[in-house]
N, C-alpha and C positions, 0 to 999 in steps of 0.2 A: 784779459785787459780791463774789462769793466769791474771785476772784483778788485783789482789793484787800485782803480780809481775810487771805488767805494771805501777801501781801507784808508787811502790817502785823504778822502773826505772827512773821515772821523778825526784824523790827526789835525786837519785844517780847522775843523770846528772847535776842537780842544785848544788849538793854537790861538784862535780868535779870542776865546775866553781868557787865555793867559795874557794876550796882548793888551786887553782892556782891564786887566786885574788892577785893583786899587793898591794891593800890597803883595807884590810878587814874591818878596822875600819870606812871607809868612805862609805861603801855600804848603800844605802838608801833602807832599807828593806820594808818600806811602799810602795814605788813605785814598788819594785820587786813583792810583794804579789799582788798588784793591777793588774799588767800586767799578772802574771800567772793566776789569776782568770779570767781576760778578755779573755785570750787564751782558757781556759777550756770552758768558756761560748760560745765563737765563734765556737769551735769545736762541742759543743752540738747543738747550734743553726743552723749551716750549714749542719749538718748531721742527726739530729733527729727531729728538729722542722719543721713543714710543710712549714711555710713561708721561713725559711732558705733554705730548700732543693729546693723550687721553685726558689729562687734567684740564687742558684748554677746552676740549670737546665737551667734557662734563659740565664745566662752568658755562659754556655757551648754551648747552641744553637746559641748564638751570634757569638762565635768564630768558630763554625762549619759552620755557614752561611758565614762568611768572607772567610774561607778556600774554600768553594764551589764556591764563586765568583772568587777567585784566580784561581781555576781550569779552569774557562772560558778563562782567559788570557793564561794560560799554554796550554790549548787545542787548542787555535787559532794558537799558534806558533808551537806546537809539539803535534798534535792530537794522534800520536801513543804512547805517554807517558801517556796520560790520559784515553783514551777510551780503557782500557784493564781490564781484570778481576781482576788483582791484581797489583796495582801501587807499584813501588819500593820506597825506603826511600827518595830519592832525590825529586821525584815528589810529594809524599803524604805529606811529612813533611817539606822539606826545601824550595822548590820553592814558596809556599804560602807566605814566608817571603817577597818576592818581592812586595806584596800588603800591608802586615800588617805593616812593618816598615815605608814606606812612609805615610800610613794613620796616624800613631801616630805622625810622623814628621809634617804633615799638621795640626793636632790638636794643636801641639806646636806652629807652625808658626802663626796661627790665634789667639793664646793667650788663648785658652780654657783649654788646659792641664796644663799650669802653674797656672791658677786660681784654678783648681781642686786640684792640689798638695798643693797649699798654704792653702786652707781652710781645707782640710783633715789633713794637717800637724798641723795647729793650734788646731784642735779638739783633735788630738792625743797628742799634748803637754799638753793640759789642762787635759786630762784623766790620762796620764802617769806621769805627773810632771817632764818630761824630758826637757832639754833646747830646745829652739825654733828651732835652726838650725838642731840639731840632729833629731828632729821629722820631720822636712821638708825633710831632707836628706833620712830618711827611706822611706817616701812616694815617693820621687823623684826617688829613685833606682827602686822601683816597676814598674814605668812607663818607665823610660829612660834606665835603666841598670846601672851597677856599674861604669864602666869607663866613661860613658857618664855623669852620675850624678856628678862624681868627676871633669870632665872637665869643666862643666858649673858652678862649685862651686870654681873655682881657687882663686877668690878674697877672699872668706871666709876662705879658707884653709890657706892662707898667713896671714890673720889677727888673726886667733885663735892660741892659744898656741899648742905646739907639742903634748901634752898629748891628746888633743881633736882630733888632726889629727889621732892619733892611734885608738881612738874610732871609727871614721868614716871608717878607713881602715878595722877594725874588722867587722863592720856592712856590709861592701861591700862584704865580703866573702859569705854572705848568700843571695845574690841578685837573683831575678828571673825577667827577663825583660818581660814586658807585650807583646811586639812585637813578642816574640818567644813562647808564650803560645800555640798558634795555633798548632805549631809543636808538642809540648808535648801531646796535647789532641788527636792527631792522633795515638799516640802510647800507652798511658796509660789511665786509667779511668779518664774522664774529670772532674767529680765531685770532685775527690780527688786532682787533679792537681790544680783546682781553690781554693779549701779550703786551700791548702798549702801556697798560696800567703800571706794572712794576718797573718797566723801563723808564717811564716818565718820573716815577718817584725817585729812583736812584740817580737819574741824570739831573734832576732838580738839585739834589745835594751836590753832585759833582760840579755843576756849573756855578752854583752859589759859592762853593768852596774855592773855585778858581777866580771868579770875578771879585769876590768880597770875602777873603779869608778873615776869620775873627778868632782870636785866641780866647779860650774860656778857661778860667782857673777852676780847680776842683771845688772851691767855695761857691762859684757861680753856677756850676753844673748841677743844678737842682731843678726839680719840676714843681713849680708853685701850684699849677693847676693842670689837670688833664680831664677833658670832658667837662662835666658839671661840678666836679669837686676836687679838692686838694688831694693829691695822691696819698699823703700821710695823715689826712684828716679823718678822725674816727667819728666825728659828728656828721650825721647825714641831714641834709636839708629836707624839709617837708616837701614831698612830691605833689605836683598838681594832680588832681583826680584824673584817672585814666581816660575817661571818655571826653573830658574837657581837653586833655592833651591830644587825644586822637582827632578831635574836631579841629583843633588848631593846626595839626599836621596836615590834614586833608585840605584845609583852606590854603595853607602854605604851598602845597603841591599844585593847587589850582592857580595860584598867583604865578608860580614858576612856569606853568604852561603858557599863561598869557604873556609873560615876559619874553619867553623864547619865541612865541608866535609873532609878537609885536616887533621884535628885533629882526626876525627873518623877513617879514613883509617890508619893514622900513629900509633895511640894508639892501635888499634886492631892488627895491624901487629907486633908492638913491644911486646905486651902481648903474641902473638903466638910464637914469637922468644924466649921470656923469658921461656915459657913453654917447648919448645924444649930443651933449655939448661938445665933446671932443671931436665927434664926426662932423660938426660944423666947421672945425678947423681943417680937418683932413678926413676924407671918407672912410679910410681903413684904420683910423686911429681910435683905439678903445682902451678902456682901463685895463683890461686883461692883457692887451698887447704891450702896454707900458710895463706892467708888473712882470710879465713873462720875460721881457728884455732885461730888466734890472736884476731879477732873481735867478736868471738862467744859470750863472756859474755855480750857485749853491745847489740847484737841482741836478746839474751835470755831475757834481761831486757825489751824488747818490749812486753813481754807476749806471746812469741811464744813457741810451743813445740820444743824439742831439735833438731829434724830433720829439721824442718822449720827454726829454728834459725841459723843452720849451713849454709843453702843455702842463707838465708838473709845476713849473714855475708860476704859471698863471693861476693854478689852483692854490699854490702857496700864498700868493699875494691876495687872492680873494678871501682866503681864510683869515689872514692877518688883519685885513681892513674890515671885513664883516664878521663872520664867525664860522665855526665848523659846520653848523647845520646847513648853511647856504651851500657850501661845497658838497656836502654829503647828498643834498637834494639834487644837485646838478649831476653828480657822478653816479648815483645809485642805479639809474637805468642802464648804464653802459659799463659798469665796473668789471663785468665778466669779460669784456672785450679786450681788456688790458693784459699785458704780460704779468705773470706771477710777481715778478720783482716790482713792477710798477704798482700793482695792487697792494702789496705788503707795505712798501715805503709810503705810499700816499695815505693809506688807512692809518698807519701809526702817526704820520705827521699831523693829520687833522684831528686825531683823538686827543685833544687837549683844549684848554680854555685860553691859550695864548693869543690874544688879539687886543686891539685898542680898547674895546668896551670893557674887557676884564681889567685893564689898567685903571680905568675910572672906578670900577667896583672896589678894587683893593685900596686905592687912595681914599675913597669915600668911607670904607670900613675903618681904616686907621684913624680917620678924623674923629670918629665917634668913640674910639677906644683908648687913645693915648693923648698925652699932653701936647701943647703947641710946639715945643722944641723938637720932640721926636717926629711929629708930623711934618714940620718944616724940613727936617733932614731927609725924610722919605721923599717929599715933593721935589727936592733938589736932585734926586737920583732916579727920576722916572725913566730916563733913557736906559739905565741899568736894568730896570724891571722888564722893559720890553725886550732888550737884548737877551736877558736870561731866558725868557719864554721862547724866543725864536731859536736859540741855541739848543735848548732842551729838545724841542720838536725835531730839529735837524739831527741831533745825536741819536735820538731814539729811532728815527726812521732809517738812518744810515746803519745802525747796529743790527736791526732786524734784516736789513737788506743784505748783510753778509751771507745769510743762510737761505734766502728765497730767490731762486732764479728760474 
């Protein structure tokens, strides 16, 4: 019964995207069906097929190894923070970012990461039938992050029409940056975190193609810029000296840690304040109770029993209003007490940047990258950005839920 509800949930989430579509007649259903089938296959392959599960385990072990290496540096500077029975959130999840972000930046500096993005993007474009740049951008986000991918794509954003800008903005709501995955895997089941990454990328394209289909002519289907340079440009810009580049990367990683920490502290405190104010109205009234009631139908469509669905809905609402770290911190100590299906769907749902703060980041990024006309068009469609991020998280969670019980 719950499996049938889960399947029905996927159809409902796709149906919502269709219902709110700007141009229903222009939806490319063949591409949509292909991508949905690809996501179902990936979910099965990465969770049920022996080769797939080994790939996920190896990837998880790789990120665990990186984090362990980061602890060596942390322990050298602050041994009392590492050599303890239970490390706190800052040490276990955030400080390893000081290694992982510069590592990915180094891979970009030497040209390896842009090549990987380009070839995976080409393969994805061939399979999905999507325009070249949208395909490249989906892969680029996965490695670089949403605002970073937008920043290095400024030339393309200004060359393409504003409707395609909106598509990229919608896709940006579902990003997960590779450099922060290590932090996620310290708090949630690593296998499900890593499985969420390709699911989110594909679902971002599916949802954007349903909500806002855009026809791209062969003349428009070009890549003006990928990463730091034009794909067809033979002239290479002079690189920043390596150690200057590395120093800036490390400082950027430090700023990222402070941003995450500030957001977590502020959002948790604001949520607690909201609860206290609500309880003045009615003693048992809390923000989580309200969110649990509103989002319960969507959680139930994951194929969860009513009691689990209500709890799941509370976590969903907390994640959308605050961010994924707040939920992960709350859930991490008790995640093993949940059923496998609950663990899988919740982990995949929270493994994304889809929340209100990300909405502000994307709008802010576009303000600095494109002209006023395109920026105004984007600002008029903020509801579509938020809807896109929510639907991608729901679809990814429901898809992996088909195979984990």
